[in-house]
DOLO-842141 format. One record per residue (C-alpha): residue number from 1; residue in three letters; x, y, z. Coordinates in nm, 4 decimals. Example, Ala and Ser with C-alpha at 12.3 -4.5 7.8 and 13.67 -1.06 7.14 Angstrom:
<fivexs>
FIVEX  num  residu         X         Y         Z
FIVEX    1     ala    1.2300   -0.4500    0.7800
FIVEX    2     ser    1.3670   -0.1060    0.7140
</fivexs>
This chain:
<fivexs>
FIVEX  num  residu         X         Y         Z
FIVEX    1     unk    0.0000    0.0000    0.0000
FIVEX    2     unk    0.2799    0.2433    0.0910
FIVEX    3     unk    0.4602    0.1648   -0.2345
FIVEX    4     unk    0.1448    0.2276   -0.4339
FIVEX    5     unk    0.0750    0.5590   -0.2661
FIVEX    6     unk    0.4388    0.6590   -0.2977
FIVEX    7     unk    0.4261    0.6039   -0.6752
FIVEX    8     unk    0.1331    0.8413   -0.7177
FIVEX    9     unk    0.2070    1.2043   -0.7964
FIVEX   10     unk   -0.0674    1.3572   -0.5867
FIVEX   11     unk   -0.1483    1.7268   -0.6097
FIVEX   12     unk    0.0369    1.9228   -0.3434
FIVEX   13     unk   -0.2766    1.9986   -0.1404
FIVEX   14     unk   -0.3740    1.6313   -0.1361
FIVEX   15     unk   -0.0242    1.5288   -0.0271
FIVEX   16     unk   -0.0365    1.7799    0.2563
FIVEX   17     unk   -0.3821    1.6591    0.3544
FIVEX   18     unk   -0.2522    1.3034    0.3853
FIVEX   19     unk    0.0475    1.4160    0.5884
FIVEX   20     unk   -0.1107    1.6764    0.8156
FIVEX   21     unk   -0.4845    1.6088    0.8170
FIVEX   22     unk   -0.4858    1.3983    1.1345
FIVEX   23     unk   -0.2278    1.5992    1.3308
FIVEX   24     unk   -0.3865    1.9338    1.2423
FIVEX   25     unk   -0.7313    1.8099    1.3422
FIVEX   26     unk   -0.5971    1.6911    1.6802
FIVEX   27     unk   -0.4171    2.0203    1.7411
FIVEX   28     unk   -0.7255    2.2251    1.6554
FIVEX   29     unk   -0.9206    2.0199    1.9094
FIVEX   30     unk   -0.6494    2.0918    2.1687
FIVEX   31     unk   -0.6644    2.4603    2.0812
FIVEX   32     unk   -1.0276    2.4573    2.1901
FIVEX   33     unk   -0.9080    2.3729    2.5424
FIVEX   34     unk   -0.6951    2.6867    2.5755
FIVEX   35     unk   -0.8205    2.9263    2.8420
FIVEX   36     unk   -1.0671    3.1785    2.7031
FIVEX   37     unk   -1.0404    3.5513    2.7609
FIVEX   38     unk   -1.3427    3.5360    2.9918
FIVEX   39     unk   -1.1655    3.2760    3.2091
FIVEX   40     unk   -0.8494    3.4877    3.2290
FIVEX   41     unk   -1.0646    3.7866    3.3294
FIVEX   42     unk   -1.2237    3.5800    3.6065
FIVEX   43     unk   -0.8820    3.4622    3.7276
FIVEX   44     unk   -0.7653    3.8232    3.7476
FIVEX   45     unk   -1.0769    3.9353    3.9370
FIVEX   46     unk   -1.0794    3.6693    4.2107
FIVEX   47     unk   -0.9124    3.7664    4.5350
FIVEX   48     unk   -0.6979    3.4643    4.6237
FIVEX   49     unk   -0.4994    3.1641    4.5021
FIVEX   50     unk   -0.7661    2.9275    4.6359
FIVEX   51     unk   -1.0268    3.1129    4.4293
FIVEX   52     unk   -0.8017    3.0772    4.1241
FIVEX   53     unk   -0.7867    2.7035    4.1869
FIVEX   54     unk   -1.1682    2.6879    4.2000
FIVEX   55     unk   -1.1935    2.8625    3.8622
FIVEX   56     unk   -0.9296    2.6376    3.7038
FIVEX   57     unk   -1.1049    2.3257    3.8365
FIVEX   58     unk   -1.3613    2.3880    3.5603
FIVEX   59     unk   -1.0912    2.3726    3.2907
FIVEX   60     unk   -0.8425    2.1245    3.1496
FIVEX   61     unk   -0.6167    2.1976    3.4489
FIVEX   62     unk   -0.8389    2.0036    3.6924
FIVEX   63     unk   -0.6293    1.6850    3.7184
FIVEX   64     unk   -0.3017    1.8810    3.7231
FIVEX   65     unk   -0.4276    2.0908    4.0150
FIVEX   66     unk   -0.5182    1.7769    4.2069
FIVEX   67     unk   -0.1669    1.6384    4.1654
FIVEX   68     unk   -0.0003    1.9713    4.2444
FIVEX   69     unk   -0.2011    2.0355    4.5610
FIVEX   70     unk   -0.0694    1.7156    4.7254
FIVEX   71     unk    0.2797    1.8614    4.7722
FIVEX   72     unk    0.2425    2.2371    4.7207
FIVEX   73     unk    0.0557    2.5403    4.8485
FIVEX   74     unk    0.0015    2.9024    4.7503
FIVEX   75     unk    0.1109    3.0120    4.4048
FIVEX   76     unk    0.3277    2.6989    4.3840
FIVEX   77     unk    0.0072    2.4997    4.3207
FIVEX   78     unk   -0.0670    2.7065    4.0106
FIVEX   79     unk    0.2950    2.6940    3.8913
FIVEX   80     unk    0.3182    2.3183    3.9363
FIVEX   81     unk   -0.0173    2.2597    3.7675
FIVEX   82     unk    0.0882    2.4796    3.4744
FIVEX   83     unk    0.4143    2.2856    3.4447
FIVEX   84     unk    0.2406    1.9467    3.4554
FIVEX   85     unk   -0.0219    2.0557    3.2054
FIVEX   86     unk    0.2354    2.1986    2.9658
FIVEX   87     unk    0.4480    1.8819    2.9787
FIVEX   88     unk    0.1423    1.6658    2.9132
FIVEX   89     unk    0.0321    1.8796    2.6177
FIVEX   90     unk    0.3836    1.8760    2.4679
FIVEX   91     unk    0.3915    1.4948    2.4809
FIVEX   92     unk    0.0593    1.4835    2.2961
FIVEX   93     unk    0.1897    1.7276    2.0362
FIVEX   94     unk    0.4995    1.5195    1.9729
FIVEX   95     unk    0.2900    1.2028    1.9355
FIVEX   96     unk    0.0766    1.3559    1.6586
FIVEX   97     unk    0.3605    1.5413    1.4833
FIVEX   98     unk    0.4701    1.3710    1.1581
FIVEX   99     unk    0.8147    1.2143    1.1989
FIVEX  100     unk    0.9792    1.4449    0.9464
FIVEX  101     unk    0.8662    1.7535    1.1408
FIVEX  102     unk    0.9578    1.6413    1.4919
FIVEX  103     unk    1.3052    1.8053    1.4764
FIVEX  104     unk    1.1402    2.1446    1.4219
FIVEX  105     unk    0.9090    2.1067    1.7228
FIVEX  106     unk    1.1925    1.9661    1.9350
FIVEX  107     unk    1.4057    2.2665    1.8373
FIVEX  108     unk    1.1474    2.4976    1.9940
FIVEX  109     unk    1.1541    2.2922    2.3122
FIVEX  110     unk    1.5310    2.3294    2.3599
FIVEX  111     unk    1.4893    2.6658    2.5283
FIVEX  112     unk    1.3080    2.4959    2.8157
FIVEX  113     unk    1.6144    2.2849    2.8908
FIVEX  114     unk    1.8270    2.5973    2.9145
FIVEX  115     unk    1.5614    2.7716    3.1260
FIVEX  116     unk    1.5587    2.4670    3.3553
FIVEX  117     unk    1.9356    2.4939    3.3862
FIVEX  118     unk    1.9159    2.8601    3.4888
FIVEX  119     unk    1.6427    2.7807    3.7406
FIVEX  120     unk    1.8534    2.5047    3.8981
FIVEX  121     unk    2.1680    2.7170    3.9226
FIVEX  122     unk    1.9785    2.9996    4.0902
FIVEX  123     unk    1.8265    2.7504    4.3347
FIVEX  124     unk    2.1668    2.6001    4.4200
FIVEX  125     unk    2.3084    2.9458    4.4783
FIVEX  126     unk    2.0273    3.0072    4.7305
FIVEX  127     unk    2.0796    2.6708    4.8996
FIVEX  128     unk    1.7508    2.5237    4.7793
FIVEX  129     unk    1.6961    2.1595    4.6860
FIVEX  130     unk    1.5166    1.9757    4.4063
FIVEX  131     unk    1.1925    1.9538    4.6031
FIVEX  132     unk    1.1873    2.3318    4.6466
FIVEX  133     unk    1.1904    2.4032    4.2735
FIVEX  134     unk    1.0279    2.0965    4.1178
FIVEX  135     unk    0.7219    2.3032    4.0273
FIVEX  136     unk    0.9435    2.5415    3.8266
FIVEX  137     unk    1.1010    2.2746    3.6038
FIVEX  138     unk    0.9674    2.1484    3.2712
FIVEX  139     unk    1.0575    1.7993    3.1529
FIVEX  140     unk    0.9642    1.8710    2.7910
FIVEX  141     unk    1.3074    1.8825    2.6255
FIVEX  142     unk    1.6105    1.6597    2.6608
FIVEX  143     unk    1.6457    1.6900    3.0391
FIVEX  144     unk    1.4564    1.4331    3.2455
FIVEX  145     unk    1.3454    1.4344    3.6077
FIVEX  146     unk    1.6427    1.2085    3.6872
FIVEX  147     unk    1.8753    1.4662    3.5276
FIVEX  148     unk    1.7192    1.7398    3.7416
FIVEX  149     unk    1.7741    1.5375    4.0594
FIVEX  150     unk    2.1371    1.4516    3.9762
FIVEX  151     unk    2.2288    1.8098    3.8921
FIVEX  152     unk    2.0617    1.9461    4.2044
FIVEX  153     unk    2.2383    1.6910    4.4283
FIVEX  154     unk    2.5820    1.7503    4.2727
FIVEX  155     unk    2.8513    1.9509    4.4488
FIVEX  156     unk    2.9574    2.2693    4.2678
FIVEX  157     unk    3.2707    2.0974    4.1354
FIVEX  158     unk    3.0606    1.8145    3.9888
FIVEX  159     unk    2.7822    2.0146    3.8211
FIVEX  160     unk    2.9582    2.0443    3.4853
FIVEX  161     unk    3.0219    1.6688    3.4765
FIVEX  162     unk    2.6542    1.5985    3.5418
FIVEX  163     unk    2.5460    1.8410    3.2688
FIVEX  164     unk    2.7829    1.6742    3.0202
FIVEX  165     unk    2.6097    1.3416    3.0903
FIVEX  166     unk    2.2785    1.4755    2.9590
FIVEX  167     unk    2.1585    1.5073    2.5998
FIVEX  168     unk    2.1588    1.8840    2.6561
FIVEX  169     unk    2.5287    1.8757    2.7448
FIVEX  170     unk    2.6064    1.6813    2.4281
FIVEX  171     unk    2.4220    1.9384    2.2181
FIVEX  172     unk    2.5933    2.2296    2.3920
FIVEX  173     unk    2.9345    2.0800    2.3219
FIVEX  174     unk    2.8558    2.0324    1.9530
FIVEX  175     unk    2.6696    2.3601    1.9044
FIVEX  176     unk    2.9400    2.5568    1.7247
FIVEX  177     unk    3.3096    2.5745    1.6462
FIVEX  178     unk    3.5559    2.3947    1.8699
FIVEX  179     unk    3.7221    2.7190    1.9813
FIVEX  180     unk    3.3940    2.8908    2.0602
FIVEX  181     unk    3.2610    2.5865    2.2478
FIVEX  182     unk    3.5835    2.5621    2.4508
FIVEX  183     unk    3.5640    2.9301    2.5463
FIVEX  184     unk    3.1974    2.9017    2.6381
FIVEX  185     unk    3.2541    2.5891    2.8456
FIVEX  186     unk    3.5494    2.7474    3.0315
FIVEX  187     unk    3.3442    3.0543    3.1233
FIVEX  188     unk    3.0447    2.8407    3.2099
FIVEX  189     unk    3.2515    2.6044    3.4240
FIVEX  190     unk    3.4120    2.8941    3.6158
FIVEX  191     unk    3.0659    3.0320    3.6918
FIVEX  192     unk    2.9468    2.6932    3.8148
FIVEX  193     unk    3.2455    2.6665    4.0484
FIVEX  194     unk    3.1493    2.9980    4.2039
FIVEX  195     unk    2.7727    3.0269    4.1996
FIVEX  196     unk    2.7951    3.3789    4.3434
FIVEX  197     unk    2.9084    3.4909    3.9964
FIVEX  198     unk    2.6632    3.2749    3.8049
FIVEX  199     unk    2.4131    3.5543    3.7397
FIVEX  200     unk    2.6857    3.7431    3.5537
FIVEX  201     unk    2.7039    3.4659    3.2933
FIVEX  202     unk    2.3343    3.3994    3.2356
FIVEX  203     unk    2.3654    3.5327    2.8846
FIVEX  204     unk    2.5920    3.2355    2.8070
FIVEX  205     unk    2.2966    3.0068    2.8636
FIVEX  206     unk    2.0689    3.2329    2.6583
FIVEX  207     unk    2.3281    3.2312    2.3800
FIVEX  208     unk    2.3391    2.8517    2.3849
FIVEX  209     unk    1.9607    2.8371    2.3788
FIVEX  210     unk    1.9314    3.0351    2.0576
FIVEX  211     unk    2.2408    2.8753    1.9071
FIVEX  212     unk    2.0957    2.5269    1.9544
FIVEX  213     unk    1.7553    2.6247    1.8162
FIVEX  214     unk    1.9106    2.8041    1.5201
FIVEX  215     unk    2.1229    2.5008    1.4391
FIVEX  216     unk    1.8276    2.2618    1.4571
FIVEX  217     unk    1.5978    2.4883    1.2552
FIVEX  218     unk    1.8669    2.5372    0.9912
FIVEX  219     unk    1.8775    2.1614    0.9447
FIVEX  220     unk    1.4997    2.1239    0.9068
FIVEX  221     unk    1.4361    2.3918    0.6441
FIVEX  222     unk    1.0967    2.4914    0.5019
FIVEX  223     unk    0.8737    2.7985    0.5295
FIVEX  224     unk    0.7662    2.7292    0.8875
FIVEX  225     unk    1.1268    2.6943    1.0047
FIVEX  226     unk    1.1973    3.0274    0.8336
FIVEX  227     unk    0.9170    3.2011    1.0254
FIVEX  228     unk    1.0225    3.0429    1.3537
FIVEX  229     unk    1.3840    3.1503    1.3023
FIVEX  230     unk    1.2616    3.5029    1.2319
FIVEX  231     unk    1.0678    3.5027    1.5605
FIVEX  232     unk    1.3687    3.3696    1.7517
FIVEX  233     unk    1.5852    3.6502    1.6161
FIVEX  234     unk    1.3278    3.9008    1.7365
FIVEX  235     unk    1.3433    3.7394    2.0798
FIVEX  236     unk    1.7221    3.7828    2.0766
FIVEX  237     unk    1.6715    4.1500    1.9875
FIVEX  238     unk    1.4288    4.1855    2.2795
FIVEX  239     unk    1.6717    4.0210    2.5225
FIVEX  240     unk    1.9602    4.2381    2.4016
FIVEX  241     unk    1.7574    4.5561    2.4432
FIVEX  242     unk    1.6693    4.4588    2.7998
FIVEX  243     unk    2.0304    4.3556    2.8759
FIVEX  244     unk    2.1502    4.6954    2.7556
FIVEX  245     unk    1.8972    4.8918    2.9587
FIVEX  246     unk    1.9468    4.6916    3.2790
FIVEX  247     unk    2.3252    4.7194    3.2594
FIVEX  248     unk    2.3001    5.0912    3.1831
FIVEX  249     unk    2.0836    5.1298    3.4924
FIVEX  250     unk    2.3605    4.9767    3.7032
FIVEX  251     unk    2.6342    5.1892    3.5484
FIVEX  252     unk    2.8039    4.9282    3.3268
FIVEX  253     unk    3.0359    5.0733    3.0633
FIVEX  254     unk    2.9882    5.0315    2.6899
FIVEX  255     unk    3.2570    4.7635    2.6587
FIVEX  256     unk    3.1021    4.5454    2.9289
FIVEX  257     unk    2.7568    4.5827    2.7768
FIVEX  258     unk    2.8765    4.4749    2.4321
FIVEX  259     unk    3.0519    4.1699    2.5753
FIVEX  260     unk    2.7269    4.0586    2.7384
FIVEX  261     unk    2.5005    4.0742    2.4315
FIVEX  262     unk    2.3658    3.7603    2.2649
FIVEX  263     unk    2.4665    3.6922    1.9069
FIVEX  264     unk    2.2192    3.6203    1.6302
FIVEX  265     unk    1.9603    3.8988    1.6441
FIVEX  266     unk    1.8657    4.1342    1.3627
FIVEX  267     unk    1.9833    4.4576    1.5253
FIVEX  268     unk    2.3149    4.5576    1.3704
FIVEX  269     unk    2.6185    4.6992    1.5514
FIVEX  270     unk    2.5300    5.0570    1.4658
FIVEX  271     unk    2.1751    5.0217    1.6013
FIVEX  272     unk    2.2984    4.8503    1.9182
FIVEX  273     unk    2.5482    5.1334    1.9687
FIVEX  274     unk    2.2691    5.3887    1.9324
FIVEX  275     unk    2.0566    5.2034    2.1895
FIVEX  276     unk    2.3511    5.1902    2.4309
FIVEX  277     unk    2.4063    5.5645    2.3883
FIVEX  278     unk    2.0362    5.6575    2.4178
FIVEX  279     unk    1.9768    5.8925    2.7131
FIVEX  280     unk    1.6436    5.7480    2.8286
FIVEX  281     unk    1.3836    5.4796    2.7528
FIVEX  282     unk    1.1729    5.7135    2.5420
FIVEX  283     unk    1.4710    5.7570    2.3097
FIVEX  284     unk    1.5164    5.3793    2.2967
FIVEX  285     unk    1.1502    5.3294    2.2031
FIVEX  286     unk    1.1846    5.5729    1.9112
FIVEX  287     unk    1.4863    5.3770    1.7857
FIVEX  288     unk    1.3288    5.0319    1.8040
FIVEX  289     unk    0.9688    5.1094    1.7045
FIVEX  290     unk    1.0326    5.0465    1.3302
FIVEX  291     unk    1.1566    4.6979    1.4233
FIVEX  292     unk    0.8790    4.6217    1.6727
FIVEX  293     unk    0.5818    4.7531    1.4766
FIVEX  294     unk    0.3240    4.6332    1.7282
FIVEX  295     unk    0.4930    4.8090    2.0201
FIVEX  296     unk    0.2245    4.9605    2.2456
FIVEX  297     unk    0.3839    5.2333    2.4561
FIVEX  298     unk    0.2688    5.5876    2.5138
FIVEX  299     unk    0.4773    5.9021    2.4973
FIVEX  300     unk    0.4908    5.9501    2.8747
FIVEX  301     unk    0.7339    5.8133    3.1314
FIVEX  302     unk    0.7928    5.4385    3.1094
FIVEX  303     unk    0.9754    5.1846    3.3250
FIVEX  304     unk    1.1953    4.8893    3.2331
FIVEX  305     unk    0.9035    4.6603    3.3176
FIVEX  306     unk    0.6748    4.8570    3.0850
FIVEX  307     unk    0.9286    4.8213    2.8052
FIVEX  308     unk    0.9813    4.4488    2.8623
FIVEX  309     unk    0.6085    4.3715    2.8617
FIVEX  310     unk    0.5515    4.5844    2.5516
FIVEX  311     unk    0.8307    4.4010    2.3670
FIVEX  312     unk    0.6870    4.0619    2.4678
FIVEX  313     unk    0.3431    4.1648    2.3441
FIVEX  314     unk    0.4867    4.2924    2.0170
FIVEX  315     unk    0.6555    3.9570    1.9513
FIVEX  316     unk    0.3372    3.7721    2.0495
FIVEX  317     unk    0.1422    3.9748    1.7930
FIVEX  318     unk    0.3992    3.8755    1.5324
FIVEX  319     unk    0.3528    3.5092    1.6282
FIVEX  320     unk   -0.0213    3.5344    1.5732
FIVEX  321     unk    0.0289    3.6942    1.2320
FIVEX  322     unk    0.2775    3.4229    1.1354
FIVEX  323     unk    0.0596    3.1239    1.2232
FIVEX  324     unk   -0.3096    3.2092    1.2593
FIVEX  325     unk   -0.3906    3.1402    0.8921
FIVEX  326     unk   -0.1711    2.8376    0.8300
FIVEX  327     unk   -0.3433    2.5096    0.7483
FIVEX  328     unk   -0.2280    2.1573    0.6607
FIVEX  329     unk    0.1198    2.2375    0.7864
FIVEX  330     unk    0.3521    2.1877    1.0820
FIVEX  331     unk    0.2842    2.5573    1.1396
FIVEX  332     unk   -0.0467    2.4601    1.3016
FIVEX  333     unk    0.1517    2.2590    1.5579
FIVEX  334     unk    0.4239    2.5183    1.6234
FIVEX  335     unk    0.1647    2.7959    1.6383
FIVEX  336     unk   -0.0312    2.6096    1.9044
FIVEX  337     unk    0.2858    2.5429    2.1053
FIVEX  338     unk    0.3610    2.9155    2.1129
FIVEX  339     unk    0.0056    2.9906    2.2271
FIVEX  340     unk    0.0302    2.7309    2.5047
FIVEX  341     unk    0.3572    2.8830    2.6256
FIVEX  342     unk    0.1924    3.2241    2.6584
FIVEX  343     unk   -0.1037    3.0750    2.8483
FIVEX  344     unk    0.1279    2.9082    3.0980
FIVEX  345     unk    0.3252    3.2298    3.1445
FIVEX  346     unk    0.0052    3.4278    3.2041
FIVEX  347     unk   -0.1144    3.1821    3.4689
FIVEX  348     unk    0.2141    3.2142    3.6573
FIVEX  349     unk    0.2017    3.5946    3.6419
FIVEX  350     unk   -0.1551    3.6067    3.7761
FIVEX  351     unk   -0.0730    3.3657    4.0607
FIVEX  352     unk    0.2343    3.5631    4.1691
FIVEX  353     unk    0.0363    3.8873    4.1443
FIVEX  354     unk   -0.2238    3.7441    4.3841
FIVEX  355     unk    0.0450    3.6625    4.6417
FIVEX  356     unk    0.1963    4.0102    4.6210
FIVEX  357     unk   -0.1354    4.1941    4.6178
FIVEX  358     unk   -0.0830    4.3593    4.2784
FIVEX  359     unk   -0.3947    4.5523    4.1620
FIVEX  360     unk   -0.6080    4.4083    3.8798
FIVEX  361     unk   -0.5250    4.6923    3.6419
FIVEX  362     unk   -0.1522    4.6313    3.6775
FIVEX  363     unk   -0.1949    4.2554    3.6356
FIVEX  364     unk   -0.3744    4.3059    3.3056
FIVEX  365     unk   -0.0817    4.5131    3.1786
FIVEX  366     unk    0.1561    4.2289    3.2619
FIVEX  367     unk   -0.0230    3.9648    3.0560
FIVEX  368     unk    0.0553    3.8756    2.6972
FIVEX  369     unk   -0.2726    3.7879    2.5281
FIVEX  370     unk   -0.2491    3.6207    2.1847
</fivexs>
């Protein structure tokens, strides 16, 4: 049967229907389970974490909340439930993704491994154990729960060895040229040996994250990979802008700022220099607005938080434009994954806002709705 079908020269649309019909139908059904705007509004309005849990009990998070509440309390319940739900959804996505497109989806998931790594290093610096941060980890990439436990139990001198044992470590070692990898590993290893300096080298992990995704996407090819790579480069631009402004706030010189930036974005040297030299955030916004066309910021005084949220929303709007009309394509799958990531992030923001008593109006400004 396969040989017969393979010998037929089907029209392109029919070939795509055979390849993506089932997976796209499953993903569209999953999309119907995403939290609606009305549910997010209700979550923002309620006065406590327990009230949030009651609202989410009526959604697809019900079973995840039950599991999370056994070991956690407060906002940790919401964070753990979001983590469990996201991991479960990712596994479903990978099961329905055609084999030839799995590398593209897996490339998007690599950033979670690097985020997990940052979370663990921060926890170790603060003397926290695996149980304290389990709800903040996502076993959706190459790192497993066993990897998390080994890394968290390791002494500072053994952390690098444990990372090398993972699939993530193997990918990090093979990510680029031998010289560049050696330099990155030396800097990374020195930071691990002295966790007090680890926060100074976080951009190394961010650089690896985008380097690994870029490498994987370059190997997959296709229109969807092109759009995803474009979005990733915008994310690098966003991170670099925030790195510049935070370091400027703390008095870092131009040389130090440049050394800290992540490679691979679309902002050229001249534009980055202009951003570094900008006197205030309003001047920065004027410089970057042509790049971030959906940037929603007024002319008045703005904070670093305002800028960061506006940049995130601008990229989210670009994601919607890139994927909301695609059909019979892996773009349906990647588009849904991006939407699910934003939902999870919004849930965490609302939960933390409840604990800190942040007013509803300010919470709404923090969310990225796509």
